[in-house]
N, CA, C and O of each residue as an XYZ file, in Angstrom:
912
protein
N     -21.553     -6.253     -5.318
C     -21.053     -6.266     -3.850
C     -20.323     -4.996     -3.439
O     -19.426     -4.547     -4.152
N     -20.678     -4.425     -2.337
C     -20.052     -3.182     -1.862
C     -18.600     -3.516     -1.493
O     -18.257     -4.478     -0.807
N     -17.740     -2.533     -2.074
C     -16.301     -2.655     -1.782
C     -15.959     -2.110     -0.384
O     -16.319     -0.997      0.000
N     -15.226     -2.990      0.359
C     -14.817     -2.474      1.713
C     -13.626     -1.565      1.636
O     -12.695     -1.802      0.867
N     -13.656     -0.475      2.473
C     -12.561      0.460      2.370
C     -11.622      0.196      3.493
O     -12.075     -0.033      4.614
N     -10.293      0.214      3.254
C      -9.287     -0.129      4.305
C      -8.280      1.050      4.462
O      -7.775      1.557      3.460
N      -8.010      1.452      5.620
C      -7.066      2.553      5.912
C      -5.759      1.928      6.377
O      -5.795      1.127      7.311
N      -4.625      2.234      5.798
C      -3.427      1.641      6.088
C      -2.372      2.693      6.445
O      -1.663      3.138      5.542
N      -2.215      3.140      7.767
C      -1.246      4.072      8.122
C       0.211      3.581      7.862
O       0.539      2.436      8.172
N       1.059      4.439      7.304
C       2.358      4.111      6.936
C       3.208      4.561      8.163
O       3.133      5.678      8.676
N       3.969      3.619      8.540
C       4.879      3.949      9.760
C       6.126      4.789      9.313
O       6.941      5.189     10.144
N       6.247      5.044      7.951
C       7.276      5.927      7.542
C       7.115      7.263      8.166
O       8.103      7.976      8.342
N       5.931      7.637      8.506
C       5.570      9.001      9.097
C       5.576      8.903     10.656
O       5.350      9.920     11.312
N       5.825      7.727     11.260
C       5.718      7.641     12.675
C       7.005      8.165     13.389
O       8.022      8.470     12.766
N       6.885      8.242     14.690
C       8.100      8.639     15.467
C       8.829      7.422     15.766
O       8.396      6.595     16.569
N      10.003      7.283     15.098
C      10.784      5.964     15.177
C      11.454      5.863     16.515
O      11.976      4.797     16.843
N      11.472      6.858     17.272
C      12.066      6.701     18.704
C      11.077      5.963     19.633
O      11.437      5.493     20.712
N       9.862      5.887     19.181
C       8.794      5.113     19.928
C       7.977      4.344     19.024
O       6.750      4.376     19.124
N       8.577      3.640     18.130
C       7.860      3.060     16.997
C       6.764      1.919     17.487
O       5.660      1.809     16.953
N       7.192      1.139     18.505
C       6.201      0.246     18.994
C       4.931      0.807     19.418
O       3.859      0.320     19.059
N       5.035      1.907     20.238
C       3.920      2.702     20.773
C       3.190      3.277     19.644
O       1.962      3.285     19.726
N       3.755      3.760     18.598
C       3.137      4.419     17.469
C       2.313      3.371     16.670
O       1.212      3.662     16.204
N       2.873      2.155     16.526
C       2.089      1.080     15.825
C       0.859      0.673     16.600
O      -0.240      0.534     16.061
N       1.088      0.486     17.892
C      -0.021      0.166     18.857
C      -1.111      1.279     18.770
O      -2.308      1.006     18.692
N      -0.645      2.487     18.787
C      -1.599      3.649     18.711
C      -2.555      3.581     17.630
O      -3.756      3.710     17.865
N      -2.074      3.373     16.366
C      -2.889      3.335     15.280
C      -3.706      2.061     15.160
O      -4.825      2.082     14.647
N      -3.164      0.976     15.620
C      -3.897     -0.262     15.701
C      -5.171     -0.092     16.572
O      -6.278     -0.465     16.182
N      -4.937      0.523     17.833
C      -6.055      0.775     18.688
C      -7.023      1.859     18.219
O      -8.163      1.926     18.678
N      -6.561      2.702     17.305
C      -7.322      3.793     16.864
C      -8.177      3.340     15.573
O      -8.918      4.136     14.997
N      -8.028      2.089     15.191
C      -8.953      1.547     14.135
C      -8.291      1.318     12.795
O      -9.013      1.099     11.822
N      -6.992      1.350     12.667
C      -6.326      1.151     11.461
C      -6.610     -0.372     11.034
O      -6.532     -1.304     11.835
N      -6.940     -0.511      9.710
C      -7.088     -1.907      9.161
C      -5.855     -2.601      8.871
O      -5.801     -3.826      8.984
N      -4.830     -1.895      8.495
C      -3.593     -2.473      8.015
C      -2.397     -1.584      8.484
O      -2.542     -0.374      8.656
N      -1.258     -2.202      8.676
C      -0.101     -1.369      9.006
C       0.807     -1.457      7.724
O       1.197     -2.546      7.304
N       1.108     -0.326      7.154
C       1.910     -0.322      5.927
C       3.364      0.004      6.299
O       3.634      0.908      7.090
N       4.282     -0.753      5.711
C       5.687     -0.701      6.048
C       6.463     -0.464      4.789
O       6.448     -1.326      3.911
N       7.155      0.673      4.638
C       7.902      0.989      3.427
C       9.367      0.616      3.678
O      10.036      1.023      4.627
N       9.770     -0.190      2.732
C      11.208     -0.742      2.762
C      11.871     -0.053      1.567
O      11.434     -0.178      0.423
N      12.979      0.703      1.891
C      13.708      1.444      0.790
C      15.173      1.235      0.909
O      15.691      1.259      2.025
N      15.879      1.031     -0.163
C      17.301      0.614     -0.217
C      18.251      1.629     -0.543
O      19.443      1.321     -0.548
N      17.878      2.863     -0.834
C      18.838      3.900     -1.249
C      19.300      3.692     -2.647
O      20.167      4.436     -3.105
N      18.771      2.709     -3.378
C      19.268      2.536     -4.658
C      18.053      2.630     -5.653
O      18.084      3.444     -6.577
N      17.037      1.834     -5.467
C      15.860      1.918     -6.305
C      15.097      3.275     -6.043
O      14.493      3.876     -6.932
N      15.179      3.663     -4.833
C      14.693      4.938     -4.492
C      15.676      5.707     -3.694
O      16.532      5.101     -3.050
N      15.607      7.113     -3.690
C      16.668      7.894     -2.980
C      16.452      8.020     -1.461
O      16.412      9.120     -0.909
N      16.325      6.933     -0.851
C      16.140      6.918      0.619
C      16.403      5.580      1.212
O      16.250      4.580      0.511
N      16.784      5.485      2.440
C      17.040      4.205      3.222
C      16.181      4.180      4.340
O      16.111      5.174      5.063
N      15.459      3.074      4.592
C      14.562      2.979      5.639
C      14.874      1.744      6.571
O      15.808      1.790      7.372
N      14.072      0.654      6.442
C      14.172     -0.324      7.360
C      14.319     -1.788      6.618
O      14.198     -1.947      5.403
N      14.571     -2.711      7.467
C      14.762     -4.072      6.991
C      13.889     -5.147      7.791
O      13.037     -4.737      8.579
N      14.074     -6.408      7.616
C      13.300     -7.446      8.197
C      13.145     -7.334      9.778
O      12.092     -7.634     10.340
N      14.209     -6.906     10.413
C      14.136     -6.813     11.923
C      13.088     -5.873     12.403
O      12.440     -6.146     13.414
N      12.883     -4.755     11.714
C      11.901     -3.889     12.139
C      10.486     -4.391     11.841
O       9.542     -4.065     12.561
N      10.335     -5.244     10.698
C       9.034     -5.934     10.503
C       8.793     -6.930     11.618
O       7.673     -7.027     12.119
N       9.839     -7.689     12.031
C       9.720     -8.609     13.077
C       9.210     -7.903     14.261
O       8.248     -8.363     14.877
N       9.818     -6.764     14.635
C       9.366     -5.997     15.832
C       8.030     -5.519     15.695
O       7.281     -5.524     16.672
N       7.619     -5.065     14.471
C       6.192     -4.663     14.369
C       5.197     -5.832     14.588
O       4.106     -5.703     15.142
N       5.697     -6.982     14.092
C       4.787     -8.175     14.215
C       4.586     -8.510     15.719
O       3.531     -9.041     16.068
N       5.504     -8.237     16.572
C       5.448     -8.468     17.912
C       4.417     -7.610     18.744
O       4.045     -7.965     19.862
N       3.987     -6.472     18.133
C       3.208     -5.473     18.822
C       1.813     -5.302     18.218
O       0.983     -4.592     18.786
N       1.549     -5.928     17.100
C       0.215     -5.837     16.498
C      -0.254     -7.139     15.765
O       0.580     -7.858     15.215
N      -1.503     -7.422     15.757
C      -2.017     -8.534     15.046
C      -2.612     -8.047     13.703
O      -3.085     -8.863     12.912
N      -2.593     -6.857     13.470
C      -3.066     -6.293     12.126
C      -2.267     -6.807     11.000
O      -1.126     -7.231     11.185
N      -2.817     -6.784      9.854
C      -2.104     -7.108      8.568
C      -0.901     -6.198      8.482
O      -0.993     -4.996      8.732
N       0.238     -6.786      8.124
C       1.482     -6.029      7.877
C       1.716     -6.017      6.414
O       2.105     -7.032      5.836
N       1.486     -4.869      5.780
C       1.567     -4.660      4.304
C       3.013     -4.182      4.001
O       3.293     -2.998      4.187
N       3.924     -5.042      3.549
C       5.300     -4.598      3.395
C       5.555     -4.229      1.884
O       5.385     -5.064      0.996
N       5.930     -3.069      1.659
C       6.143     -2.501      0.297
C       7.646     -2.422      0.119
O       8.369     -1.630      0.723
N       8.067     -3.372     -0.818
C       9.569     -3.372     -1.126
C       9.931     -2.418     -2.225
O       9.737     -2.686     -3.411
N      10.471     -1.280     -1.793
C      11.007     -0.335     -2.806
C      12.534     -0.526     -2.922
O      13.342      0.344     -2.597
N      12.888     -1.844     -3.457
C      14.222     -2.195     -3.481
C      14.602     -2.818     -4.849
O      13.726     -3.329     -5.546
N      15.822     -2.783     -5.218
C      16.312     -3.180     -6.475
C      16.338     -4.837     -6.583
O      16.113     -5.393     -7.657
N      16.590     -5.464     -5.544
C      16.806     -6.920     -5.549
C      15.780     -7.591     -4.639
O      16.131     -8.159     -3.605
N      14.474     -7.517     -5.044
C      13.351     -7.999     -4.143
C      13.589     -9.523     -3.941
O      13.464    -10.049     -2.835
N      13.934    -10.202     -5.054
C      14.003    -11.752     -4.878
C      14.930    -12.229     -3.812
O      14.760    -13.303     -3.234
N      15.974    -11.363     -3.546
C      16.929    -11.669     -2.474
C      16.395    -11.581     -1.118
O      16.932    -12.219     -0.213
N      15.381    -10.841     -0.909
C      14.864    -10.522      0.430
C      13.399    -10.992      0.795
O      12.956    -10.912      1.941
N      12.728    -11.461     -0.218
C      11.336    -11.786     -0.012
C      11.210    -12.863      0.978
O      10.247    -12.793      1.742
N      12.023    -13.848      1.090
C      11.978    -14.924      2.079
C      12.179    -14.287      3.570
O      11.428    -14.590      4.497
N      13.108    -13.507      3.690
C      13.447    -12.835      4.924
C      12.260    -12.017      5.488
O      11.940    -12.115      6.672
N      11.616    -11.213      4.625
C      10.521    -10.407      5.079
C       9.265    -11.382      5.353
O       8.501    -11.118      6.281
N       9.082    -12.400      4.615
C       8.021    -13.360      4.877
C       8.251    -13.962      6.303
O       7.337    -14.018      7.125
N       9.479    -14.394      6.546
C       9.836    -14.982      7.895
C       9.702    -13.966      9.052
O       9.412    -14.322     10.194
N       9.907    -12.800      8.731
C       9.782    -11.682      9.807
C       8.392    -11.440     10.175
O       8.149    -10.875     11.241
N       7.433    -11.825      9.374
C       5.953    -11.640      9.767
C       5.146    -10.810      8.773
O       3.995    -10.482      9.057
N       5.715    -10.457      7.606
C       4.839     -9.772      6.616
C       3.696    -10.623      6.221
O       3.839    -11.844      6.149
N       2.495    -10.009      5.943
C       1.301    -10.692      5.452
C       1.177    -10.503      4.012
O       0.969    -11.457      3.263
N       1.303     -9.238      3.577
C       1.255     -8.908      2.224
C       2.746     -8.446      1.731
O       3.398     -7.689      2.451
N       3.206     -8.860      0.640
C       4.451     -8.319      0.126
C       4.190     -7.897     -1.249
O       3.722     -8.667     -2.087
N       4.525     -6.538     -1.512
C       4.412     -5.900     -2.810
C       5.677     -5.522     -3.340
O       6.484     -4.956     -2.602
N       5.983     -5.796     -4.676
C       7.156     -5.527     -5.317
C       6.893     -4.656     -6.581
O       5.812     -4.663     -7.170
N       7.892     -3.957     -6.927
C       7.744     -2.927     -8.074
C       8.000     -3.656     -9.373
O       8.989     -4.381     -9.482
N       7.121     -3.482    -10.383
C       7.363     -4.070    -11.670
C       8.616     -3.514    -12.304
O       9.248     -4.187    -13.119
N       8.981     -2.316    -11.952
C      10.204     -1.676    -12.499
C      11.426     -2.341    -12.060
O      12.425     -2.303    -12.778
N      11.427     -3.010    -10.821
C      12.568     -3.501    -10.210
C      12.701     -5.000    -10.278
O      13.720     -5.525     -9.828
N      11.805     -5.672    -10.773
C      11.804     -7.161    -10.938
C      12.023     -7.727    -12.288
O      11.130     -7.596    -13.125
N      13.190     -8.380    -12.601
C      13.474     -8.774    -13.943
C      12.566     -9.950    -14.258
O      12.235    -10.123    -15.431
N      12.136    -10.772    -13.308
C      11.389    -11.955    -13.441
C      10.122    -11.851    -12.526
O       9.977    -12.575    -11.542
N       9.278    -10.967    -12.889
C       8.198    -10.608    -11.995
C       7.209    -11.785    -11.670
O       6.707    -11.877    -10.549
N       6.949    -12.653    -12.639
C       6.094    -13.789    -12.326
C       6.709    -14.752    -11.331
O       6.023    -15.292    -10.463
N       8.070    -14.973    -11.472
C       8.710    -15.855    -10.521
C       8.670    -15.180     -9.141
O       8.456    -15.900     -8.166
N       8.846    -13.948     -8.984
C       8.842    -13.232     -7.687
C       7.361    -13.395     -7.147
O       7.183    -13.801     -5.999
N       6.429    -13.116     -7.877
C       5.014    -13.235     -7.384
C       4.782    -14.605     -6.953
O       4.194    -14.802     -5.890
N       5.201    -15.602     -7.698
C       4.921    -17.064     -7.361
C       5.710    -17.380     -6.069
O       5.187    -18.132     -5.246
N       6.822    -16.903     -5.856
C       7.577    -17.245     -4.613
C       6.828    -16.585     -3.410
O       6.738    -17.217     -2.357
N       6.294    -15.350     -3.529
C       5.576    -14.707     -2.436
C       4.370    -15.586     -2.097
O       4.067    -15.734     -0.913
N       3.672    -16.170     -3.053
C       2.508    -17.004     -2.875
C       2.933    -18.291     -2.204
O       2.275    -18.754     -1.272
N       4.041    -18.881     -2.672
C       4.510    -20.119     -2.009
C       4.820    -19.953     -0.595
O       4.722    -20.915      0.167
N       5.184    -18.815     -0.193
C       5.550    -18.488      1.177
C       4.367    -18.268      1.991
O       4.488    -18.064      3.199
N       3.139    -18.297      1.376
C       1.837    -18.165      2.178
C       1.415    -16.781      2.413
O       0.628    -16.474      3.308
N       2.001    -15.872      1.519
C       1.786    -14.374      1.710
C       0.963    -13.922      0.492
O       0.972    -14.561     -0.560
N       0.257    -12.806      0.673
C      -0.471    -12.217     -0.397
C       0.469    -11.398     -1.168
O       1.141    -10.498     -0.664
N       0.501    -11.760     -2.498
C       1.414    -11.072     -3.407
C       0.779     -9.859     -4.063
O      -0.408     -9.920     -4.384
N       1.491     -8.761     -4.284
C       0.961     -7.610     -5.059
C       2.152     -7.018     -5.774
O       3.316     -7.299     -5.487
N       1.759     -6.126     -6.787
C       2.766     -5.445     -7.548
C       2.433     -3.990     -7.462
O       1.288     -3.592     -7.246
N       3.506     -3.174     -7.644
C       3.491     -1.699     -7.510
C       3.969     -1.075     -8.815
O       4.937     -1.509     -9.440
N       3.156      0.074     -9.228
C       3.520      0.781    -10.364
C       3.829      2.222     -9.941
O       3.064      2.838     -9.199
N       4.974      2.754    -10.429
C       5.425      4.162    -10.243
C       4.394      5.018    -11.072
O       3.676      4.445    -11.891
N       4.307      6.372    -10.878
C       3.440      7.176    -11.479
C       3.524      7.101    -13.052
O       2.483      7.102    -13.710
N       4.749      7.037    -13.648
C       4.864      6.983    -15.060
C       4.845      5.630    -15.697
O       5.034      5.520    -16.909
N       4.625      4.602    -14.931
C       4.623      3.282    -15.457
C       3.224      2.850    -15.976
O       2.230      3.023    -15.271
N       3.148      2.300    -17.181
C       1.866      1.997    -17.870
C       1.157      0.858    -17.194
O       1.801     -0.047    -16.665
N      -0.169      0.882    -17.201
C      -0.889     -0.275    -16.774
C      -0.692     -1.560    -17.657
O      -1.014     -2.688    -17.281
N      -0.143     -1.272    -18.844
C       0.170     -2.491    -19.761
C       1.077     -3.379    -19.111
O       1.077     -4.547    -19.501
N       1.912     -3.018    -18.119
C       2.913     -3.852    -17.519
C       2.165     -4.959    -16.739
O       2.766     -5.966    -16.366
N       0.863     -4.767    -16.498
C       0.163     -5.772    -15.655
C      -0.542     -6.848    -16.472
O      -1.102     -7.793    -15.915
N      -0.511     -6.697    -17.824
C      -1.190     -7.553    -18.631
C      -1.118     -8.994    -18.479
O      -2.108     -9.718    -18.588
N       0.161     -9.450    -18.204
C       0.507    -10.859    -17.987
C       0.623    -11.353    -16.619
O       0.989    -12.504    -16.382
N       0.286    -10.413    -15.614
C       0.482    -10.798    -14.203
C      -0.782    -10.571    -13.392
O      -0.890    -11.080    -12.277
N      -1.763     -9.804    -13.933
C      -2.975     -9.474    -13.209
C      -3.809    -10.573    -12.542
O      -4.395    -10.418    -11.470
N      -3.810    -11.723    -13.286
C      -4.539    -12.868    -12.736
C      -3.765    -13.630    -11.652
O      -4.312    -14.551    -11.045
N      -2.561    -13.278    -11.413
C      -1.764    -14.082    -10.468
C      -1.452    -13.203     -9.152
O      -0.620    -13.602     -8.338
N      -2.115    -12.054     -8.984
C      -1.811    -11.278     -7.852
C      -3.101    -10.917     -7.090
O      -4.202    -11.038     -7.626
N      -2.952    -10.499     -5.904
C      -4.099    -10.150     -5.000
C      -4.295     -8.627     -4.996
O      -5.393     -8.143     -4.718
N      -3.324     -7.940     -5.277
C      -3.529     -6.466     -5.218
C      -2.505     -5.698     -6.140
O      -1.417     -6.177     -6.461
N      -2.947     -4.500     -6.521
C      -2.037     -3.588     -7.282
C      -1.995     -2.304     -6.506
O      -3.024     -1.706     -6.193
N      -0.733     -1.871     -6.186
C      -0.537     -0.601     -5.647
C      -0.113      0.397     -6.635
O       0.881      0.188     -7.331
N      -0.801      1.461     -6.737
C      -0.499      2.567     -7.649
C       0.137      3.635     -6.813
O      -0.473      4.118     -5.859
N       1.311      4.009     -7.132
C       2.009      5.094     -6.492
C       1.478      6.435     -7.078
O       1.452      6.638     -8.292
N       1.067      7.312     -6.183
C       0.479      8.642     -6.566
C       1.356      9.683     -6.225
O       0.967     10.851     -6.253
N       2.602      9.349     -5.879
C       3.839     10.222     -5.777
C       4.973      9.483     -6.273
O       4.904      8.261     -6.399
N       6.073     10.172     -6.581
C       7.272      9.425     -6.932
C       7.897      8.894     -5.608
O       8.162      9.643     -4.669
N       8.102      7.628     -5.598
C       8.514      7.027     -4.255
C       9.837      7.427     -3.669
O      10.766      7.792     -4.390
N       9.927      7.357     -2.310
C      11.146      7.692     -1.703
C      11.111      8.431     -0.435
O      11.917      8.291      0.485
N      10.032      9.289     -0.469
C       9.840     10.189      0.751
C       8.314     10.331      1.107
O       7.443     10.280      0.239
N       8.066     10.503      2.370
C       6.636     10.785      2.767
C       6.276     12.254      2.632
O       7.128     13.109      2.390
N       4.924     12.532      2.803
C       4.512     13.939      2.810
C       4.384     14.649      1.443
O       4.160     15.858      1.405
N       4.525     13.906      0.313
C       4.435     14.551     -1.030
C       2.947     14.752     -1.325
O       2.065     14.189     -0.676
N       2.720     15.600     -2.355
C       1.441     15.890     -2.803
C       0.944     14.844     -3.886
O       1.711     14.354     -4.715
N      -0.281     14.573     -3.814
C      -0.931     13.580     -4.734
C      -0.862     14.111     -6.219
O      -1.140     15.269     -6.529
N      -0.463     13.138     -7.094
C      -0.430     13.397     -8.533
C      -1.771     13.214     -9.161
O      -2.235     12.076     -9.224
N      -2.447     14.250     -9.637
C      -3.879     14.114    -10.001
C      -4.111     13.086    -11.090
O      -5.134     12.401    -11.084
N      -3.159     12.963    -12.047
C      -3.391     12.012    -13.155
C      -3.567     10.563    -12.677
O      -3.996      9.692    -13.435
N      -3.218     10.322    -11.374
C      -3.397      8.959    -10.931
C      -4.888      8.585    -10.917
O      -5.211      7.406    -11.068
N      -5.774      9.515    -10.746
C      -7.230      9.220    -10.741
C      -7.630      8.489    -11.988
O      -8.364      7.502    -11.936
N      -7.151      8.969    -13.106
C      -7.540      8.291    -14.342
C      -6.910      6.854    -14.428
O      -7.526      5.889    -14.881
N      -5.653      6.807    -13.961
C      -4.992      5.482    -13.913
C      -5.866      4.425    -13.000
O      -6.070      3.264    -13.353
N      -6.301      4.944    -11.896
C      -7.102      4.033    -11.002
C      -8.415      3.660    -11.693
O      -8.843      2.514    -11.558
N      -9.066      4.541    -12.411
C     -10.323      4.186    -13.111
C     -10.057      3.055    -14.233
O     -10.779      2.069    -14.385
N      -8.974      3.335    -14.948
C      -8.737      2.364    -15.988
C      -8.303      0.963    -15.415
O      -8.565     -0.090    -15.997
N      -7.641      1.038    -14.263
C      -7.267     -0.217    -13.609
C      -8.511     -0.982    -13.106
O      -8.631     -2.196    -13.270
N      -9.400     -0.237    -12.506
C     -10.614     -0.883    -11.964
C     -11.485     -1.381    -13.098
O     -12.168     -2.390    -12.921
N     -11.502     -0.735    -14.252
C     -12.197     -1.254    -15.322
C     -11.652     -2.574    -15.794
O     -12.423     -3.503    -16.037
N     -10.351     -2.691    -15.933
C      -9.640     -3.931    -16.331
C      -9.963     -5.046    -15.429
O     -10.229     -6.163    -15.873
N      -9.947     -4.759    -14.113
C     -10.226     -5.787    -13.098
C     -11.610     -6.304    -13.158
O     -11.887     -7.495    -13.011
N     -12.524     -5.301    -13.393
C     -13.936     -5.691    -13.478
C     -14.251     -6.480    -14.741
O     -15.031     -7.431    -14.675
N     -13.675     -6.124    -15.892
C     -13.827     -6.834    -17.190
C     -13.362     -8.272    -17.067
O     -13.927     -9.204    -17.640
N     -12.303     -8.396    -16.290
C     -11.687     -9.821    -16.203
C     -12.328    -10.669    -15.074
O     -12.006    -11.830    -14.824
N     -13.290     -9.935    -14.410
C     -13.954    -10.699    -13.217
C     -13.024    -11.150    -12.157
O     -13.190    -12.236    -11.603
N     -12.055    -10.355    -11.857
C     -11.070    -10.669    -10.867
C     -11.312     -9.984     -9.543
O     -11.895     -8.906     -9.435
N     -10.810    -10.706     -8.525
C     -10.815    -10.125     -7.119
C      -9.519     -9.500     -6.705
O      -8.791    -10.040     -5.871
N      -9.237     -8.390     -7.272
C      -7.847     -7.769     -7.032
C      -8.106     -6.371     -6.410
O      -8.826     -5.545     -6.972
N      -7.529     -6.159     -5.303
C      -7.621     -4.842     -4.602
C      -6.751     -3.824     -5.323
O      -5.753     -4.164     -5.959
N      -7.183     -2.488     -5.199
C      -6.378     -1.424     -5.673
C      -5.943     -0.603     -4.443
O      -6.771     -0.052     -3.718
N      -4.671     -0.544     -4.243
C      -4.116      0.273     -3.116
C      -3.414      1.508     -3.685
O      -2.730      1.430     -4.705
N      -3.585      2.594     -3.040
C      -3.024      3.926     -3.460
C      -2.133      4.415     -2.336
O      -2.501      4.472     -1.163
N      -0.896      4.776     -2.794
C       0.139      5.189     -1.839
C       0.689      6.511     -2.289
O       1.288      6.615     -3.359
N       0.486      7.535     -1.467
C       1.160      8.866     -1.794
C       0.145     10.020     -1.785
O      -0.706     10.092     -2.672
N       0.221     10.915     -0.804
C      -0.714     12.066     -0.896
C      -2.104     11.788     -0.542
O      -2.966     12.622     -0.820
N      -2.408     10.675      0.057
C      -3.771     10.398      0.629
C      -4.014     11.239      1.799
O      -3.215     11.284      2.734
N      -5.173     11.949      1.762
C      -5.445     12.875      2.908
C      -6.978     13.064      2.999
O      -7.773     12.539      2.220
N      -7.281     13.803      3.948
C      -8.820     14.172      4.086
C      -9.217     14.863      2.694
O     -10.326     14.645      2.206
N      -8.385     15.612      2.135
C      -8.661     16.394      0.919
C      -8.831     15.462     -0.290
O      -9.624     15.747     -1.187
N      -8.116     14.393     -0.311
C      -7.975     13.589     -1.619
C      -8.755     12.266     -1.573
O      -9.148     11.752     -2.620
N      -8.963     11.757     -0.480
C      -9.377     10.324     -0.331
C     -10.769     10.013     -1.023
O     -10.967      8.943     -1.599
N     -11.661     10.951     -0.936
C     -12.977     10.741     -1.626
C     -12.860     10.518     -3.060
O     -13.471      9.581     -3.573
N     -12.089     11.339     -3.791
C     -11.871     11.197     -5.183
C     -11.157      9.901     -5.628
O     -11.439      9.276     -6.650
N     -10.119      9.548     -4.661
C      -9.487      8.405     -4.998
C     -10.381      7.139     -4.807
O     -10.261      6.209     -5.605
N     -11.214      7.075     -3.845
C     -12.167      5.987     -3.610
C     -13.182      6.029     -4.806
O     -13.530      4.964     -5.314
N     -13.646      7.167     -5.251
C     -14.617      7.257     -6.334
C     -13.999      6.640     -7.568
O     -14.690      5.970     -8.336
N     -12.771      6.841     -7.766
C     -12.020      6.376     -8.968
C     -11.937      4.904     -9.042
O     -11.837      4.362    -10.143
N     -11.973      4.152     -7.842
C     -11.930      2.692     -7.755
C     -11.027      2.038     -6.840
O     -10.947      0.810     -6.788
N     -10.275      2.891     -6.043
C      -9.377      2.278     -4.997
C     -10.088      1.892     -3.784
O     -11.115      2.478     -3.443
N      -9.573      0.912     -3.107
C     -10.224      0.353     -1.836
C      -9.220      0.304     -0.616
O      -9.599      0.077      0.534
N      -7.958      0.529     -0.957
C      -6.974      0.482      0.249
C      -6.151      1.765      0.076
O      -5.644      2.087     -0.998
N      -6.056      2.475      1.214
C      -5.520      3.812      1.168
C      -4.284      3.941      2.227
O      -4.495      3.890      3.439
N      -3.105      4.094      1.729
C      -1.980      4.272      2.575
C      -1.936      5.803      2.965
O      -1.831      6.725      2.156
N      -2.024      5.911      4.211
C      -2.032      7.359      4.778
C      -0.966      7.452      5.843
O      -1.113      6.871      6.918
N       0.152      8.205      5.551
C       1.264      8.358      6.462
C       1.136      9.570      7.226
O       0.613      9.525      8.340
N       1.576     10.688      6.721
C       1.483     12.022      7.434
C       0.072     12.415      7.791
O      -0.139     13.131      8.770
N      -0.930     11.952      6.997
C      -2.335     12.326      7.200
C      -2.768     11.805      8.608
O      -3.555     12.457      9.295
N      -2.259     10.662      9.009
C      -2.549      9.963     10.243
C      -1.630     10.460     11.320
O      -2.022     11.031     12.337
N      -0.302     10.185     11.006
C       0.688     10.314     12.129
C       0.916     11.855     12.438
O       1.443     12.257     13.476
N       0.458     12.666     11.416
C       0.680     14.041     11.602
C      -0.512     14.792     12.213
O      -0.527     16.015     12.354
N      -1.487     13.985     12.558
C      -2.712     14.505     13.120
C      -2.698     14.384     14.662
O      -1.925     13.590     15.198
N      -3.504     15.125     15.355
C      -3.541     15.183     16.843
C      -4.308     13.920     17.377
O      -3.982     13.367     18.427
N      -5.283     13.526     16.636
C      -6.186     12.447     17.069
C      -6.259     11.356     16.040
O      -7.026     11.469     15.084
N      -5.471     10.278     16.203
C      -5.376      9.149     15.238
C      -6.726      8.543     14.940
O      -7.105      8.290     13.796
N      -7.461      8.315     16.081
C      -8.756      7.620     15.817
C      -9.712      8.564     15.036
O     -10.325      8.101     14.075
N      -9.856      9.740     15.364
C     -10.720     10.689     14.727
C     -10.285     10.742     13.165
O     -11.133     10.776     12.273
N      -9.021     10.746     12.935
C      -8.488     11.000     11.557
C      -8.809      9.715     10.782
O      -9.308      9.830      9.663
N      -8.551      8.447     11.316
C      -8.872      7.241     10.638
C     -10.333      7.151     10.351
O     -10.707      6.793      9.234
N     -11.205      7.465     11.324
C     -12.608      7.367     11.085
C     -13.078      8.306     10.034
O     -13.923      7.928      9.222
N     -12.550      9.588      9.997
C     -12.871     10.479      8.929
C     -12.409     10.089      7.603
O     -13.113     10.323      6.620
N     -11.255      9.499      7.501
C     -10.771      9.051      6.200
C     -11.617      7.874      5.726
O     -11.944      7.845      4.539
N     -11.973      6.968      6.497
C     -12.805      5.936      6.096
C     -14.209      6.442      5.599
O     -14.695      6.083      4.526
N     -14.775      7.248      6.417
C     -16.116      7.836      6.023
C     -16.017      8.566      4.756
O     -16.879      8.373      3.899
N     -15.013      9.422      4.541
C     -14.881     10.125      3.300
C     -14.649      9.177      2.107
O     -15.151      9.449      1.017
N     -13.910      8.083      2.285
C     -13.732      7.004      1.232
C     -15.143      6.445      0.869
O     -15.550      6.430     -0.293
N     -15.805      6.023      1.844
C     -17.230      5.457      1.669
C     -18.054      6.367      0.925
O     -18.689      5.978     -0.055
N     -18.086      7.710      1.383
C     -18.938      8.663      0.614
C     -18.485      8.889     -0.768
O     -19.313      9.122     -1.649
N     -17.169      8.834     -1.026
C     -16.684      8.964     -2.337
C     -17.146      7.907     -3.282
O     -17.452      8.202     -4.438
N     -17.206      6.699     -2.835
C     -17.680      5.619     -3.582
C     -19.197      5.770     -3.885
O     -19.644      5.482     -4.995
N     -19.917      6.191     -2.954
C     -21.393      6.483     -3.132
C     -21.557      7.507     -4.156
O     -22.404      7.357     -5.036
N     -20.799      8.550     -4.107
C     -20.957      9.704     -5.079
C     -20.558      9.238     -6.466
O     -21.140      9.598     -7.489
N     -19.491      8.385     -6.425
C     -18.992      7.933     -7.761
C     -19.810      6.868     -8.381
O     -19.511      6.463     -9.504
N     -20.884      6.352     -7.693
C     -21.744      5.291     -8.121
C     -21.101      4.107     -8.629
O     -21.527      3.524     -9.625
N     -19.944      3.678     -7.887
C     -19.199      2.504     -8.310
C     -19.809      1.324     -7.661
O     -19.348      0.200     -7.866
């Protein structure tokens, strides 16, 4: 079955003085998913937004809200983000002491659970949780700030993860966050990813629609060249 490619603009790179308009703009330009980065200034060296902003985003778009919790105490806030309108909630394996419990709670709330791995975190951390999640997000930069360059070793990590998913006959998406651009997306897709978080690549462009269409076309071409 052909893998569907999804483009997920990250509002971290949007103009926050007009955030509602920026979310509507990428929605209307063909974004599949709206990616929302939540940072606490502790787990990562930056502070961003909370449930109230997710609630505001929910009010202006019907697209999937992909809420990425880069926070130390995810268990404490999962319910609040679910109530605010998140559709997907992803948590870091490095930040969750009881990962299975956290994932189960996200599922209980009717949301799509995912786990996130930082660049230096081994895929082995997924061995006992892969069957219980809907997606894995691989960070291809060290989290905390937008606009960073893609870490090339992530390509091998994506390939190995796709192989594990295929061998276990699972329906688990692979999302990649960090340095996704016109220059990198084809290789990322060829390696096995199918959800692409693009912040500055989209919001830093003059024509959101043209950029989203180009990213999706390049991803699809990358899969074809990679013969996956």
